[in-house]
N, C-alpha and C positions, 0 to 999 in steps of 0.2 A: 394565586397559580395560572401566568399568563397562557392562554389554550390559544394553538398557532389555529389557524385556518382552514375548517375541513376542506377544502379544495384540494389539498394536499392529498389524504384518502382519496376524493377522487381521481387525482392524476395517477394515482398506485395503479388503481383497478386499470384505469386503461392502458395503461405498461403494459402489467401484466400480461393482457387481453393479446397484445402487440406481440409477444416472446413465446413462441413456441418452445415446447416442452423439447431439450438435448435427448436421444434415445441412442442404442445401437440400432444397426438393422438388423433385423430380424432372420434367424435361419432361414426361413419357409423362403423370405424374398431372393434367395441368394441360388444362382443355377444347382443340379443337382451334380456337381462335379464329385469324381469318389478322391478320399481320402488321398489315394494312391495310386499310382499306375505301372503295370510292367516296365514300362519305358522310359519311366521320367526317376530323374535322385534329386528331384526337389524337396524336402523335408516338407510333410503336411505344412507344419505353422511359418514355414516362409514362403505359401501357395498362395498367391492375392486372389486365386480366384477362389478358396474357400471362405465360406463361412467363419467370421470373427470366431464364434462360440465354438467350432471345430480345430479352428486354430490356435484356440488358447489350452483347448484338453491334450491336445498333441505336446505342445510346449511342458504344459506341466508336467507332464507325462515323462519329461525328459532330465528336468532341473531336480539338481542335487539338492540337498538341504543348504550345502552352502551358496550355492546361487538364488534359494529364495531368501533368503538371509538379506543377499547383498541388493533384493530388490524395495527392500523396508525401510532402505534410507537413504537419504538426502544429502548432500553434504556441499556448501559455499565454496568456491574454487575461482582462482582468477583465470581472463585468458591470458597468453604466454604474450609476451613481446613482439608486435610484430605476425600477431596471427599463431605464433606455433604454441607449443603444450607446453605450459609453464611447467619449468623442473627446478626451479627455486621456492616455491611456495610448500612449506612445511608441516606437516598435520600429524598429532602426536597418536600413536597406536601404540600402547603397550610397551613402551619404551623405544618403539622407531619412530622415525619420520621419513612418512610417506610425501610423496605428490602428486602429482592429477593422475598419471599412468598408474602405476601401483594400485590406487582404491581402483580402477576399471579392471586391469588384468589380474590383481590378487584379490582385492576385496569383494571382487567382483560387484560392484556398485553399478546403477546406469541413472541413477538422477542426481541433477546437479543444480546447484543456485548459483549463474556467474555473478561475480560479485562487484566486478570490475568495468570503466569504460574503455574501450579501443574506437579508433575509426572504422565504422561498417565495413569495409572492405575487409579489414583485418576479424571482424570478430566472425566474418563469413567464414572466414580462412581458419581460423580455428576451429570452429562448429565441425566444417569439415573433416576438419584432422582426429577430432573427438570421437567422429563418426567412425573414423576408419580405426582406430585404436581399437571400439567396440566390435566393429568387423572382427579383428584380432581371436577375441576368446570363443569357448568353444562352441556358446548358441548363438553368438552372433547379434545379442538384443541392445538395440538400437539404445543412443541416451535420449534420455527429455531434459533441456536445459529449460531452466525456471529463471524467472528475475524477483525481486523485489522492484518498486513502481522507479523509474526514471525519467518521467519527462516532466517533472517540474523543476523550479529554480531549489526549492528546500533539498540539503543535502544531509539528511541524519544517518548516521551510518549504522546499519543493521534495521532501517525501516523503509531506507530511499537511497535511489545512487545519482552521480550525478549526471546528469543529462548528456553529457557530451557532444554528439553528432545528432542526437534525437532528434526531433521535435520538442520545443518548450512550453508548456500550458502551465497555466498555476496549479498549486495545489489542488486537490479535489476538493479544498474547501471553495476554492473558487469556481469550477461546477455549479456547486450546492446552489452559491450566490445569485447563479443566473438561470436558477428554476428553471431548468429545461429537457426534460430527457431527453428530447432528439441532437443537443448538443451533445448531451451525455454517451450517449450511443454513437456518434460521429467521433467524438474524442476517443472511447473505445476502438472507434475500427482506425483507427489509422494508428494508434498503439501496435493495433493485432498487424495491419501490415509492415510497419517497422519491424517489429518482431520476427514475421515471418521472414523476414527481408536475410535476417541472420541468423537462426535457428531456433529462436528463445519461443517453446512451445507451451509454459506455463507461466502465466502471469499472477504472483503472488501480491492479488491484490482482486476486489476491492476489500477496502477496510471501511468496515459499516458498522463501525462502534458507535457509540451515541453519546454526545460530550453535556453527559450530566454534571459533570463535574470540572468546572471553569478552570483548574488546574492540570486539568488530563495532559498526560505531558507530550504524548502522539495526538493530539487535536488537529493540527495541520492536514495529516492524510484523511480523514474522515470527511464527514458529508456535514454536518454539524450536530445542532441538539435535536432537531427535530425527527421522530423515529420515520413518522408516513415519508418525509422528503426524504428523506434515507432511503426509505425503501422504493422511493420510485427512478431514483437514482442507480441502485444497485441492479433494477430489474432493466433497465439502457442499457449500461453495463456490461451486463453480463450477454445481450444481446449482441450489442457491440463487439465481444473478446470472440464470442465463439461461434456469432452466427445462427442461424434457424435450427442447427442441429451441431452436434460435434464431427468434424472430419479431419479431411485432408487442408485445408485452409481455416480450421479454427487456432486458436489460443487457450487451451483450458483456463479456469480461474480458481485462486483460492479464496474465498471470501473467509474473512478474519471479522475479530477474533470471538469467537461463540463464545458464550452467551452474551457478550459484550464486552470490554473493556471498560466505557465510561464511569460506570461509579468506582471507581478507585479511592481509596482512601487519602487522601487531600489530597490528590491527582498524581501522587507517583508510579512512577512508570514500574510495572511488572516484570520485567526483567531483573529487579533486584528487589532485596527481602525487603525494604523499605516501600515496596509497593504492592506486595504480595496479596493484599485483601481486597477485594472485590466487595463493598458493603451495601446492600440490600435495607436499609431500616427505614426504607417510605415503600418498601413492598411494590417496588416499581421493574421487576424482573419482565413481567411480561410485556412491558413497556421496549425493553432493549430485546427483546424479539422480534419486534413486528419487522425489521428489516433481515431478518434470517428466515423469516416467515417467506417471504417473495423472495431473497434468491432463491430458496429450496423451491415454491412455485414457478421462477422462471428456468429453470433446468441447472440452477448452479450446481460442478460437477464435484467441486472440494472442497471441504470446510476444513479452518485450522481455528484448534481451541484456544485462548485465553490461557496465559503463564496464573492467571491468580487465581486467588483462591473464594468459594464464593462463603461470608459470612452475613448471616442475620435470613438466610432460607431454611428449608426443609431438607437441601443437600448436604452432604458430609464436609470439612471445611478441610479438605484436599481441594489440590491444584485441577483444575477442569481438567487438563492431559491426561489425569488418573484417576478420572472420577468417573466409574461406572454407570450411578447412577444420570450423571449429566450427558455423559456421552451416547451412553446407550440406548436411556431410559428417557430422557428428555429429546436428543438430537436426532436419535436413530427411529424408535418406538414412538414416542410422541407428535415428533414432527415429522416424522417419514420420511428421513432424508436417508437414500441408500447409497450415496456417493463416496469417493473417499477422504477420511478424515485423516490429516496430516497434523502431526503435533509440531506446537511451535518449537524453536533451538535450545537445542542443551537441556531436557528433560533429566536426562542420565549421567551427565560427565561433567565435574570438574573441569571449566576450559579455561587456558589463557588469551586475553584477548587485548590488545594493544600493551602487554607486559606484564598485566593484574589477571590471578587467577580469578576469575570471576566464579562462583558454586554454580553446580546446576542447578535449577529452575523446581526444584522437586519441593513446592513449597506445601506444608501439612503431612510432608512424609520427610521431611530430612534426612531422620538417622534411618533413614531405607538402603541395604545396600544395590550397590549399579544393579546387580540380578534381581532383586526383587521389586526394584524403579520398572525395568524392562517389562516384567511378565505383568504389573498392575497398569503398565500402557497398553500391551497387548488386550487382557483383560477388560481395562475400560471398552475394546471398541474402537481404539486408534490403530490405524493401517501403514500409516508408513512413519520415523522419528526424524523429524528435523535436526538438523545441525549433531549429526553424529555418525560414525562411522563402527558402531561396537556388535559388528555381528556376530563375532563368537559367541556374546552374553544371549541370542537368540536360539545359536547351536545348542548352545550348554542346556537352554529351557525345553529343547526339543530332545535331546538325547539323556537327559535326564529324569524326564518325564513329566515335567512342571506342564508346560506348554505341548499338546497334541501338534502335531504338522498339520493336520487340517486345520487348523486355525491360522497358523501360518498362509493355506495356501486359497484362502478366502480372502482376505488382503491382497498376498503375491496376485488374484485374476486379478481382482480389480484396476492395480496398477499397471498390469501388463495391458486389460484392455483396452485404457487408454492411449497406450500407445497403438494398439491397432485402430481404434480410432481417427486415431491425428494422423494417422498412415508413416507412421515412422519405421515400420518394419518394409513398405515398401517402396518410398523413395525418399533418405534419412539426407538425403546432400542437398545442400540451396545453391543458389549462382553469387559468386563473392563479387564480379564484375555488377552484378543488378542490384545488388544489396548497397553497393554505393548511390545506384541512380536512386533506390528510393527513400534512405531513410536521411530524415532531414530535407527534402526536398522541397522546392516552392510553394507547391499547393500546401502539403502538410508544416511546413513550417508559419505561412500566413495564417492558418486558420489555430496555430499555438500561440499567435503575436496576437491575432485579433481579440482572443478569447483575454491574455494577460489584459488587454485592454476593459476590454466588454465587463470585466469582473470586478473592476475600478467599485468600491463603494463608498460614497462620498456622504459624509457624517458630519458636517457643521459647513455653512458655509453661508458666513456673517457676510451680511450686507448685499449679499449675491457676487462678491469679487471676483467670482468663477464664472464661468473658463474668463483666464485672463485674454485681454484685447494688446496688441502692439501697442494703442497709445495708452494704456493705463501705466507704463514705466518700461526704461531700457536697462536697469542695470542689476544684476540681482547679485546675491549670494548662496553660495550650495553649503550644508552641510549635511555628511552623512553618505554622500558622494562625490564622486570626481568631475570640480566644475568644466570637464574638457566637454562635457556632453553639453552644456549649455553653448563654450563656444562655438560646436559643430552648428550650433545653430544659429549664429551671427546675432548671438546676444551677448551684452556686456557684462562682464563676470568684475566683480569688485572683491577686494581682500578685505570686508570688514562689514559685519551687518549695518553699521551705522551710515555708512558709503549705500547702500542698498535702496530701493524703489520697493522692491519685494526678497522676502528669504526663503530658502526651499532647506527641509530639514526633513530627513529618508529616516526612519529610526526601526525598530523593531518591539512586540511584547516583550518584557521585562523576564528573566527567568534567571534561578539562582543555580551556578557550578558548583553541582556535589557530588563527590565521591571520588571514586574511581576516574581512571582517564574516558573509558568506556560509557559511565553511569554520565557523566559531560556533559555527552552529545546530543545528551536530553532534555528536554525544556523542565525542568518543573519548578516548583516551589511559585513565590508570588508572581503577580501580576504587574504591581504596581513600579512606580520608578523612585528609589531611593532621593531620601534631603537633598544631594549635593546634582544629581540630575535633573530634578525640579526647578533646584534655582539655577542651572546653569539653561534650561529651556526658558523658564523667565525670562532670564535675560537676554534670551534671542527676540522673546514675542515683544517685549517692549522697544527693543532697538529698530525694529521693522516689522511691518505685516508680513507674517511666517503661513506656509501652507504646508502644513505636516502631511505627511506620508507613513506610516504604520503599517508594518508587517505583522497581519494576524494571521498567525498560529498556532497562539489560542485567543483566546477572549480579554483584552487587554482593561488595565482598570488605570485610563488614565482622564477624569475629568476634570483637571487642571487643566490639560492640553486641550479639551473641549473648547474648556470657558476661555481659554487666551489666545488660543492660534487663532487667525484669520479665517481658516480653511482646513478641515482635518479629512484626510483620505485612508479607510483600510485597503488593506491589496492584500492576496495570498498566494504571492510570488507573480513577480512582473519585473522588467527590467526598469531601466532609468526613464531608457527614450520611452517606455510605456505610459513612465509617472508622464512624464513630457508632455505627451502626445494628448493623453486626459486633460491635463492643466491648461493647455495654450490650445484645445477642443482642435488641435492640426486635423485635416483629413475628416471633418467629424466627429472625431473621436470623444466619447461623454461616459460618464461611469452611467453601468446599468444595474450593477451589482446591486444584493439586498441579504444585510446582515444573517449567515447563515446560522446564527446564537446570539443569545442578550449578550450585550458587555455589564459586567455587575460597574456601582459606583464606587464601592470602597469592596476594602480588604474582609472591612467584619463584615460586611456584605454575603461573600464566597464564605467563609468561615463559618458562616451562619445556617449556610442551604446544608441540603440532605444530598448526598451524592448520585444516588440512584434517581432522583425528584429533577423532572425539567422543568426552564423555566420556573425556576424557585425563589430568586438572590431577590432581595425586599429591594424596590425603586430604583433598578435597572438604570445605567445611564441612557441607554440605547436597549430598545427590546428587538427580539427576532424580528427579523423582516424591516426593519428599518434602514432607511438608502433613500437621499438625495434627488434630485433632475436639474439639470440644469435650468434657469428659468430666464438668465438672462442671454440676450443672444450675443454671439460671437461678432467678429467683426473679422471681414479678411483681411489677412498678412500681406 
């Protein structure tokens, strides 16, 4: 088994030292303003001069059972057209179809995940309208808006969102490929500034699953196969998102998916029954905990458990969100996490997704009722239900005596404290005009575009063919992208590879479309090209010297490409222009990335490795950390 350099452990230690823990302002530091005044009509919990704990005490004392239940749910909603509150997207609620407004003023929810992208000004206007709607509720509790990652080119429904106007970076694998905690912090700081501008105050990231099963469906949003490198990245990201302490200019983080989704059986995604098992036959659970320990030490505010259930450990074989020995025992008591635990989406209710009913992810407890599942999640130590609106179940559990209201108070207090710390009670609106200037501004866009180029990983470069010089040839053939990108550079485009001096092929790591339309959005299955695809590639390679650019959202099995192509690049989310700039060394751009995982030589090696064990594929094609530098000097054009 390959052992990565201990340098990442040293890097992790230094990164943690740079990240002070986030914490609430203690009451002792507040001015001794009384909770009430004979001449004041401001309710104590709305009085910004009071300590947060005093405000929380007052607010909790005023809340009804239904209002408390509403805080325990976060639901995905779209921003409406032109910045309006959406009134067309329907959410099924016990036979009723609800839109956004009833979720706030009837179901009393105040946490939402915005799942689409609008121009920045419109998003900010939508956010302000949502907050005005919340002001009309009895207690005027402000809304917290969360978002899945939206700053990368890859767009996987359910795990990331199209970047739209936001600055565009590679996926987090590309950040890991550059091995720089300073860059990771800058990346998160830029996201924070853009999120703040439009009102997003909770980032459903970082995803710190360690890719020990090469077929893992959501590898693209991780930091790769090395747990210590991942740990150094998460420390930097948390500091970038939250700052030195959680406050009015912070974005809170939701670190996921505890205790790590890397050991998925056959790499299948745990949204679906075929991926419900995390297997630990190599006894490497502690390896997967390394990044989570770092996140907790760095002051990460929230953690999301994985959908999966553990196989081959001492823990019950039920999904982590229902698993009290894991959530309360391991996460809270052993690792010392005191923050918010928010479940992944849809543990309780079967839901229609892209026209198909997808079952609740109640793996290991499938035969329980919805009421029983809700109780199990609360008993496990989870504070908030993701992707659900079943407030009536919580009310029923309390009324029938299955769960004491004091248990709700524990979680509600944490969730409301987060709102107070973020300053939402005192300053809930954003400047829509400013949002237009901040989001995707030239500086942020430049950093994102530069990172796309820097993260490129050069895997092969036969006879030092790269970087291409203007004198090497002037006729090019493009496959996998529009040849207009070449024409825009005043390069001659030909219509067949036989006429070209060089060919370019842009492709992506293979995957198999399986099951429902929603499942097909996740890249599962084999990592190699089929015989027909390999033959087509080979014909191209035999026609002209071909430079291949492959999206590595998983570790592709491509020994034939490495053997036959004139040069081979890997990228982690990058534009065509980024690719061509690196190929031609335009403005000095060159590949700096190093592989964040090893790339297997064959599917047989993939199938023989142990899911929870890192760096254990036999005779990998490229090892973790591989990446070539240019040695051929470029000529100015």
